[in-house]
C-alpha positions in Angstrom: 109.7 165.1 22.5 109.8 164.3 26.2 112.9 165.3 28.2 114.0 163.6 31.4 116.2 165.8 33.7 118.4 163.6 35.8 119.7 165.2 39.1 120.4 163.1 42.2 118.6 160.1 40.7 121.2 158.6 38.4 119.6 155.3 37.7 117.3 153.5 35.2 115.4 151.3 37.7 112.7 152.6 40.0 113.0 156.1 38.5 109.6 157.7 38.4 110.6 160.6 36.1 112.1 158.2 33.6 109.2 155.8 33.9 106.6 158.4 33.2 108.5 160.0 30.4 108.9 156.5 28.7 105.1 155.9 28.8 103.8 156.1 25.3 105.6 156.2 21.9 106.7 159.8 21.9 110.5 160.2 21.5 112.5 160.6 24.8 115.7 162.4 25.5 117.6 162.8 28.8 119.6 165.7 30.3 122.2 166.2 33.0 123.4 169.7 34.0 126.9 170.3 35.2 127.1 173.4 37.5 130.7 173.7 38.8 130.2 177.2 40.4 127.0 176.1 42.1 128.6 172.9 43.3 131.5 174.9 44.8 129.1 177.3 46.5 127.3 174.2 48.0 130.7 172.8 49.2 130.3 169.7 47.2 133.3 167.5 47.8 135.6 166.8 44.8 135.3 163.1 45.5 131.5 163.3 45.3 131.7 165.3 42.1 134.0 162.6 40.5 131.7 159.8 41.8 128.6 161.5 40.4 130.1 162.2 37.0 131.5 158.6 36.7 127.9 157.5 37.3 126.6 160.0 34.7 129.1 158.4 32.2 127.7 155.0 33.1 124.1 156.3 32.8 124.9 157.9 29.5 126.1 154.5 28.1 123.1 152.7 29.5 120.6 155.2 28.1 122.4 155.2 24.7 121.9 151.4 24.6 118.2 152.0 25.0 118.1 154.5 22.2 117.8 157.5 24.6 120.4 160.3 24.1 121.7 161.9 27.2 122.5 165.6 26.7 125.0 167.4 28.9 124.8 171.1 29.6 127.4 173.1 31.5 125.5 175.9 33.4 127.6 177.5 36.1 124.9 178.4 38.5 121.2 177.6 39.2 120.2 181.1 38.1 121.3 180.3 34.6 119.4 177.0 34.3 115.9 178.2 33.3 117.2 180.1 30.2 119.6 177.2 29.3 116.7 174.7 29.6 114.4 176.9 27.5 117.0 177.1 24.8 117.5 173.3 24.8 113.8 172.7 24.8 113.4 174.9 21.7 116.3 173.1 20.0 114.9 169.6 20.7 111.2 170.4 20.3 110.4 169.4 23.9 106.8 169.4 24.9 107.1 167.8 28.4 109.8 167.9 31.0 110.0 165.1 33.7 112.2 165.3 36.8 112.2 163.9 40.3 111.4 166.4 43.0 114.3 168.3 44.6 114.1 168.8 48.4 116.7 171.6 49.0 115.5 175.2 48.9 117.9 176.5 46.2 117.0 173.5 44.0 113.3 174.1 44.6 113.6 177.7 43.7 115.5 176.7 40.5 112.8 174.3 39.6 110.0 176.9 40.1 111.9 179.2 37.8 112.3 176.4 35.2 108.5 175.7 35.3 107.8 179.4 34.7 110.3 179.7 31.9 109.1 176.6 30.1 105.4 177.5 30.6 106.1 180.4 28.2 107.0 177.8 25.5 103.9 175.6 26.4 106.2 173.0 27.9 104.6 171.2 30.8 106.7 170.2 33.8 106.1 167.1 35.8 107.8 166.8 39.2 107.7 163.3 40.8 108.8 161.7 44.1 112.0 159.8 43.4 114.0 160.6 46.6 111.8 159.2 49.3 109.8 156.0 49.9 106.9 158.2 51.0 106.6 161.7 49.6 107.3 164.6 51.9 104.0 165.8 53.4 102.5 162.3 53.5 103.5 161.6 57.2 102.1 164.3 59.4 100.7 164.7 62.9 97.0 164.6 63.6 96.9 168.4 63.4 98.6 168.3 60.0 102.1 169.3 61.0 105.5 167.8 60.5 106.7 165.6 63.4 109.4 167.2 65.4 110.5 163.9 67.2 111.6 160.8 65.3 110.0 157.9 67.2 106.3 159.0 66.5 107.3 159.9 62.9 108.7 156.4 62.5 105.5 154.8 63.8 103.4 157.0 61.5 105.7 156.3 58.6 105.4 152.5 59.0 101.6 152.8 59.2 101.5 155.0 56.1 103.7 152.6 54.2 101.3 149.7 55.1 98.4 151.8 53.9 100.0 153.0 50.7 102.3 150.2 49.7 104.8 150.8 46.9 105.9 149.3 43.6 109.4 149.0 42.2 109.5 149.7 38.5 112.0 148.1 36.2 114.3 150.0 33.8 112.5 151.0 30.6 112.6 148.8 27.5 114.7 149.9 24.5 113.1 152.7 22.5 115.1 152.5 19.4 118.4 151.5 17.9 121.5 151.9 20.2 123.2 155.2 20.0 126.8 156.2 20.3 128.1 157.7 23.6 131.1 159.9 24.0 132.7 159.4 27.4 133.0 162.4 29.6 136.8 162.2 29.8 136.9 162.8 26.0 134.9 166.1 26.4 137.3 168.9 26.8 134.8 171.4 28.4 133.9 168.9 31.1 137.5 168.2 32.0 138.3 171.9 32.0 135.3 172.6 34.4 136.1 169.9 36.9 139.7 168.7 36.4 140.5 165.0 36.9 137.4 162.9 36.3 138.8 159.5 37.4 136.6 158.0 40.0 138.0 156.5 43.2 138.4 152.8 42.7 137.1 152.2 46.3 133.8 153.4 45.1 132.8 151.7 41.8 129.8 153.2 40.2 126.8 151.5 38.6 123.4 150.2 39.6 124.8 146.6 39.5 127.4 147.6 42.1 124.8 149.2 44.3 122.6 146.1 44.1 125.6 143.9 44.9 126.5 145.9 48.0 122.9 145.8 49.1 122.5 142.1 48.6 125.8 141.3 50.3 124.8 143.3 53.3 121.4 141.6 53.5 122.9 138.2 53.1 125.8 138.7 55.6 125.2 141.5 58.0 121.6 142.7 58.4 120.6 140.3 61.1 123.5 141.4 63.2 123.3 145.0 62.3 121.9 146.1 65.7 124.9 144.7 67.4 127.7 145.5 64.9 126.7 148.8 63.4 128.5 151.0 65.9 132.0 149.4 65.6 134.0 151.1 62.8 136.6 148.3 62.7 133.8 145.8 61.7 132.2 145.6 58.3 128.8 145.9 59.9 127.1 148.5 57.8 125.7 148.6 54.3 128.1 151.3 53.0 125.3 152.3 50.6 125.1 156.0 51.5 127.1 157.2 48.5 124.8 155.3 46.2 121.7 156.6 47.9 123.0 160.1 47.9 123.6 160.0 44.1 120.4 158.1 43.5 122.2 155.1 42.0 119.8 153.0 44.1 116.5 154.2 45.6 115.3 153.9 49.2 112.3 151.9 47.9 114.6 149.4 46.4 116.3 149.0 49.8 113.0 148.5 51.6 111.8 146.0 48.9 115.1 144.0 49.1 114.9 143.9 52.9 111.3 142.5 52.7 112.3 139.9 50.1 115.3 138.8 52.2 113.3 138.5 55.4 109.9 137.4 54.0 108.2 140.3 55.9 108.6 144.0 56.6 109.7 144.4 60.2 107.5 146.6 62.4 109.3 146.7 65.8 112.7 146.4 67.4 111.8 142.8 68.4 112.0 141.8 64.7 115.3 141.1 62.9 116.0 143.7 60.3 114.1 146.5 62.0 117.2 148.4 63.2 118.4 148.9 59.6 114.9 149.7 58.3 114.7 152.4 61.0 117.9 153.9 59.7 116.2 154.3 56.3 113.3 155.9 58.2 115.7 158.4 59.8 116.8 159.3 56.3 113.2 159.9 55.4 112.6 162.0 58.6 115.4 164.4 57.7 114.3 164.7 54.1 110.7 165.4 55.0 111.9 168.0 57.5 114.0 169.7 54.9 111.0 170.1 52.6 108.5 171.2 55.2 110.9 173.5 57.2 112.9 175.4 54.4 114.9 177.4 56.9 117.0 174.2 57.6 118.5 174.8 54.1 119.4 178.3 55.2 122.0 177.6 57.9 119.4 178.2 60.7 118.8 175.9 63.7 115.7 173.8 64.0 115.3 175.2 67.5 115.3 179.0 66.9 116.3 179.9 70.5 119.6 178.1 70.0 120.7 180.7 67.5 121.7 182.8 70.6 124.3 180.2 71.7 127.8 181.7 72.0 129.5 179.4 69.7 133.3 179.7 69.0 134.7 180.3 65.5 138.3 179.6 66.6 140.2 178.9 63.3 143.1 177.1 65.0 141.0 174.8 67.0 138.8 174.1 64.0 141.9 173.3 61.9 143.2 170.9 64.5 139.8 169.1 64.4 139.7 169.0 60.6 143.2 167.6 60.4 142.9 165.0 63.2 145.2 166.7 65.7 143.0 166.9 68.7 144.9 164.5 71.0 141.8 162.3 71.3 142.6 159.1 69.3 139.1 158.1 68.2 138.4 161.7 67.0 141.7 162.0 65.1 141.3 158.5 63.5 137.9 159.4 62.3 138.9 162.7 60.8 142.0 161.3 59.1 139.8 158.5 57.6 137.4 161.1 56.3 140.1 163.1 54.7 141.7 160.1 53.1 138.6 158.2 51.9 135.7 160.7 51.7 133.6 158.5 54.0 133.1 158.2 57.7 131.3 155.5 59.8 128.1 156.9 61.4 129.1 156.3 65.0 132.3 158.2 64.3 130.2 161.1 62.7 128.4 161.4 66.0 131.6 161.3 68.1 133.5 163.9 66.1 130.4 166.2 65.8 129.9 166.1 69.5 133.6 166.8 70.1 133.5 169.9 67.8 130.4 171.3 69.3 130.5 170.2 72.9 134.2 170.0 73.6 135.5 172.8 71.4 132.2 174.7 71.4 132.7 175.5 67.7 129.6 176.3 65.7 128.0 173.2 64.1 127.8 175.1 60.7 131.6 174.9 60.3 131.5 171.1 60.9 128.5 170.7 58.6 130.3 172.6 55.8 133.5 170.7 56.3 131.7 167.3 56.1 130.1 168.4 52.8 133.5 169.5 51.4 134.9 166.0 52.1 132.1 163.4 52.0 131.4 161.2 49.0 127.9 160.7 50.4 127.3 164.4 51.1 123.6 165.0 51.4 122.2 168.2 52.9 119.2 166.6 54.7 121.2 163.9 56.4 124.2 166.0 57.1 122.3 168.9 58.5 120.1 166.6 60.5 123.0 164.8 62.0 125.0 167.9 62.9 122.0 169.6 64.5 121.2 166.5 66.4 124.8 166.3 67.8 124.9 170.1 68.5 121.6 170.0 70.4 119.9 172.5 68.1 117.9 170.1 65.9 114.8 168.0 65.7 114.8 165.2 68.3 118.3 166.4 69.3 120.2 164.7 72.1 119.5 166.6 75.3 122.0 169.3 75.9 123.4 167.6 79.0 124.2 164.4 77.0 127.8 165.0 75.9 129.8 162.2 74.3 133.0 161.4 76.1 135.5 160.8 73.3 137.7 158.5 75.4 134.9 156.2 76.6 133.3 156.2 73.2 136.6 154.9 71.8 136.9 152.4 74.5 133.4 151.1 73.9 133.3 151.0 70.1 136.9 150.4 69.2 138.0 148.4 72.3 141.2 147.0 70.9 142.1 150.2 69.0 142.1 148.5 65.6 140.5 151.4 63.9 142.6 154.0 65.7 145.9 152.3 64.9 144.9 152.0 61.2 144.5 155.8 60.8 146.6 157.3 63.6 150.0 155.9 62.4 151.8 157.4 65.4 149.9 155.0 67.6 150.3 151.9 65.3 152.7 150.2 67.8 150.9 151.2 71.1 149.6 148.4 73.3 145.7 148.1 73.2 145.6 149.0 77.0 146.9 152.5 76.2 145.5 153.2 72.8 142.6 155.4 74.0 144.8 157.4 76.5 148.2 157.1 75.0 150.0 160.1 76.5 151.5 158.5 79.6 152.8 155.6 77.6 154.3 158.0 75.0 156.0 160.0 77.7 157.5 156.9 79.1 158.9 156.1 75.7 160.2 159.6 75.3 158.0 160.3 72.3 156.3 163.5 71.3 154.9 162.5 67.9 151.3 162.6 68.9 149.6 165.8 70.2 148.4 166.3 73.8 144.7 166.6 74.3 143.7 170.1 73.2 141.0 170.4 75.9 140.1 168.7 79.2 136.9 166.9 78.4 135.4 167.2 81.9 135.9 171.0 81.9 134.6 171.4 78.3 131.5 169.3 79.1 130.6 171.7 82.0 131.1 174.7 79.7 128.8 173.1 77.0 126.0 172.5 79.5 126.4 176.0 80.9 126.0 177.4 77.3 122.6 175.7 76.9 121.4 176.5 80.4 122.1 180.2 79.8 119.3 180.1 77.2 116.8 179.3 79.9 117.6 182.5 81.9 
């Protein structure tokens, strides 16, 4: 018996672990492990848990239709996984375990422990690359080190992809008669562990839905992506991040679909489609970094010297940021959108991260954790990479003297205030000319229903620069 262990790769198509397990005639079973205590420890957002489990339900039905049973285990923490897997392997008569490689340090340690535990039962473990287009470690400098700056990594990544190529594998063929599948909502122990399992209707699950979103984006928006991607009131992005984070679609499938749509794989900014491809390469960059620099999974800055920065931990200021009560409309709109939907536009992620770290001078780790606790697309590599970039502590980070001005960012990327008025309901009736600096207009109207700016950006910017300059002394 071969056992396929699904994790953040909840798909049938282009799944290396599933494909290798289904090679040959030996019986195949599948596994998903529910770890509520570990998920809480890792700040996994409830909306992300529900999304993932809705996809597990979908996956279970699809596997059952192929004659492959999906087993569910409830194992509270990673420390308990090796023994639980060993017990299941004995019960099923497993001889080989297949899984796609995890990139986070806790997950890697868990997998090493699983390999050791199963080796005692003569079960061989096969760990494959299912999370990146090119496996971590493939794209290195001439001296064999990981790139610390994105642009040369991107060039080397594109060159390596030309050299290696890649293949998209279809879902496996049926392996027997269809099997019954009991929905997760009917399993009392699952419901008790996680509460309400109903997925958010704004985020339908399924590989077909992920493919539809990808194809719609490629048909309608990819050629204009470079011009529209920064405007949150415009549907200019793919909105595929939740599906990539859960592994409902693979990055290889995205690259292949882009190539098919364009008839070529773009290689430079001069070619249509390159800007979006480069965003996929950014995703690869952060994932490769996380594997090759494990301390990034341990709350440590990429730039060690920045650990000495005198960050604030002010709980009241942090709460105002979390709740969208900063008095800066674009920041507040972004945070309220996140809290209501579990998703935030990438330009807004940069704006609010800069505001927390450079205007409020609050430690980026608090923002990173809060995002993970809210985001449906929570992904340690991308989230940590983005936060450290904004805070000036990460790989290829923005220079410390580059501090986003939240007012001018709003004026530039939400010029008419459409996004702001959608989410900051106190400003729904404000004229566009005042939406980014509404306080004078509100005073004239005798209104006090929107907070005053909690900091003076010009003063806060100087303080942020001084913090970093103090490291040079």
